[in-house]
N, C-alpha and C positions, 0 to 999 in steps of 0.2 A: 239444228233439228230439221226434220223434213217439212216440206210444205203440205198444205191440205190438198186432198184429192180433188174434189169438185169445185173448190173455191180457189181461183187462180191467184198467183202472186202473193200468197200469205206465207209468212215464215214464223216459226215458233221459237221461243227461247225462254230462259229464266229471267225474271226482272232483276235489275241491278240498281244501285243507288243512282247511277247516271241517267236512268230512265224516269226518275221521279217526276220531273216536270211534265213529260209526255203522259205519264200515268195520270197525273192530276188533271191534265187537259181532258181526259175521258169523262171526268166527273162534271155533271151539270149542277149548277146551284139549285135547280128545281128538283133534282133527284132526291128521293126519300124526304119530300116535303122540306127540303133545305137542311136535312139532318144527316147528310152523307158522312159516314165515319172514315172513309178511306183516306182523306187528307191527314187525319190524326193518327191513323194506324199503319200506313204504308211503310214508314221508316222502321217502326218497331217490328213489323212483320218480316222485313228483310233479315232481321237479326234473330228471329225466333227459332229455337230448336224444333225440328219436326215439321217445319212448314216449308212449302214450295210455292212460289208465285210464278205462274206461267203468263206470258204475254204473246199476243199475236201482232205482227207488223205487216203493213202493206206500204211499199215504197218508203221504207225507213220511218214510217209513222206508226206509233203504237195505237192499235185500233180495238183491242180487247184484252181483258185480264180475267184470270181465274186463279184463286188461291185454294190450296188444300192444306189441312193440318192433320197429321197422323196422331190418333188418340187410341185409347183402350189398349195400350201396350203395342201399338202398331197394327192392330187388327182392323181398325176402322179409319176411314178418311172422311173428315168433315169438310164440305165444300163451302167456301165463303168468298164474298167480294166480287162476284161475277159482274163484269161490266162490258159493254160494247158502246163505241162512240155513237151518238145519236144519229148521225147521217148514214150509218151503215147497218143499223138494226133492220133485221129482216132479210139480210143479204146472204145468210148461210154461214157467216163467220162464227156465230155463237155455237152452232152444232159442230163445226169443224174443230174449234178449240176444245170443246168438251170431249170429242172423240180422241183428240191428241192426248189430252190429260189422262183419260181412262187407259189408253194404250200404254202410256209411259208408266203409270202406276202398276199395271198388270205385269209389265216387263221388268221393272226395277224394284218393285216392292211386292213380291208374290205373297207375302204373309197378310197383306191387306185384302180382306174379303168383303167388306161392307162399306157402303157409302151412306152418310147421314147428312141431312141438310135441313134448314129451317126455311119455310116459305111464309110470307105475310100477304100474299096476293090472292087468297082463295083459289087454290089450284083446281083445275077442271077435273071432272070425273075421269077423263082419259089419262091425265097426269097421275091422279091418285091411284089408278089401277096398276101403275108401274111400280108402286112403292108399298111398303108396310107402314101403316099409321102407328106412330109411337105416342104422341101426346099433342095436346092443344092448350094454348094459353090465351086468355083475354087480356087486352092492353088498355090501361087507363092512361091517357096523355094529358099532362097539365103544363101550363106555362105561366111565367110571371117575371117581373123585375125582381132581382135578388133582394132589393130593399123591402119588398112586400112579403117575402117568405116568412120573416119572423112573426108578423101578424097572423099569417095563415097557420103556422105552427101553434101559436098561442090559442087560436080559436079551436083547433083540433084537440089540444090538450084539455081545454075546458069541456069540450063535447065528450071526449073519452072518459074523463073522470066521472061523468054522470051516468055512464053505462053500468047497469047493475052487475054485469058479468065481467067487468074489467079486472085484470089480475092485480092483486094488491102489491106484488113484488115488482111488477113492471118488467119490460124487456131487458135482455142481457146482451151486451156486446161481447162477442166471442173472440178470443185470440186465435191465431192460426191453428194451433194444436187442438184447441177445443172444437173449432169448426170442422177440421178434418176428421176428428174422431166421431163427432156427432152425425155428420152427413153420410157416414158409412154404416151407421147402426141400422139394424133391422127395422126399428120403429120408424125412423125417418124414410128409409128407402121404401118400405111397404105402405106406409100411411100418408106420407106427405109429398114425396117427389112425383111429379106427373109422368106417368109411364115409366116409373123407376129410373128417371133420368135427371141428372143435375143440369139445369139450363142457366148458363150465365149469359145474359143478354140474348144473342141468337146462337149461342155455342152449346150444343147438346152433348153431354158427356155421360158415360156410364159411371155409376158410383163405385169405382174401383180404385185401388191404391195407385195404379199407373197414371191416373188422371189428376192426382193431387198436385203434381208439379205444374201442370197447365194452369190450375186455379191459383197457385201461388204467384205466378207471373202476372196475374191480372190486378193485383193490388186491391182486392175486394174488401169491403166492410161487411162482416157477418153479424147479424143480430137475430136472436130467437126470443120468443115470448118467455121461455124459461130454459135453463141449462140442460135439464134432463127430461126426456120424453116430451119435447115441445109440441104444441099444437100448430105452430107456424115458425118457420125458419126462413131467413131472407139473406140475400147478398146484393150488394150495390157496387156498381162500377165507379171508378174515379171520374169526375167530370172532365169532359174534353171539348175543345172548340169545334164548332160546326158552322157551315156557310150561311145559315139562316139570317144572321145579323152579325155585324162586325164584332160584337161583344157577346155573342151567344155561346152558352155552354149547354151540353147535353149530358145526362146521366141516366142510367137504367137500374131499376130495382126489380129483382125477381123474388117473389114471395111464394113459398110452398106451404100449402095448408088450406083447409076448408072451413075453419072457424073464423067467422067474420070479425069478431071482437079481437082475436089474436092477430089476424091479418092487419086490421087497422092499427093495432098497438105497435107492431114492428115497422109498419110503413111510417108512422109518426116518428118512431125512434131513429130510423134512417135519416129522415129530414133533419131531426135535431142534431145528429152527428155531423151532418154536412154544413149546417147553418153558418158556423163561424168562418168558413173558408170561401164562401160563394160570393161572387159579384157579377155584375152584368145582367144579361137576360137569360133566363133558365127555361129549358124545355126538358121535361123528364117523363119517362115512360115507366109504368109499373105493371109487371106481368103477374097475373093471378089466375087461379082456377076460375073458369067462366061462371061457376055457381056463385062466386062472391063478388063478381065485378059490379053488379048494380048496387049492392050494399056499400062497397068501397066508394063508388061514385057519389052516392048520397052522403056518405060520411065527409066527402071532400067539398060539398056545397059550402060556399063561404062568402064573407063580406070583405075579403082582404085583397081583392083585385087579382086573385089567382084564377085563371081561365082554363077551360077544357080545350086542349090543342086539337084533338081529333075526337070524333065520336067512337063508339064501340068498334074495335077491330081485333083480329086474332092473328096469332102465328101458329103454324102447324109444323111439327117435327116429323120428318119422313125418313125412311130407311129402305135400302134395297141392296141386293147382292151386286158386287162389282163385276 
């Protein structure tokens, strides 16, 4: 592939398995507060259908990476995993790589007309002016030793049972077919999904049949407060290792809905489902509508040694024409 114009001695190629160590060298233990997902996902990404991983090299050294996933039946490109080595940030490599990726997509994938991405760094007004705003989520971050999670769950169970509006039937764990059927219903799309978008972790997808295969590959646990016309529906990633600590695991829960009691119920149900398999140190993020964040945080106040990992923060889903 061709070199960048104004940045000298940069070459672009697709990442391969043999590049894994150099790719991981891009990642700093301090990136993403020690929760960098790339070490856990890079090998899987290399094998994933519909995904391309571009890398930039200088003098045989991998200095930047950008991954794209084709979704919405090939009409949309989701940008993920952007990285530049710390010592070369601000040198122009980032822009050169992004221009190369855009040019490649336009030439080789002309059906792709839209770019979608998630930002968690409060984009500036200048950046926002280049995109269409799709949705926003508030993130509640918690951490604890796995041995303390059981006491936390028990405390929340007691608290939830005292709520006057708690559902007598309790949340429902959905099988794959139930989840796929439910998440495409008009009720869920119009009333629960933020910006009519399914957000798995930081991966925004339109609620269309073509994206169901992407979701199947994620090994998600789906839980709703009830099977039909729910007030809240959630999905949870499988836990994965992160650099924060030698035994640290991270997982993400996305909850769609604005009923606080329903959000609390499915949040608790997701933790109950995970409880038997967890060990080590846990850091988990729960993504909710900003209107229910403070209520969920209050619900999670505890005496079980479960701490808040970060204060209030948000991610923003943005989109633009390619």
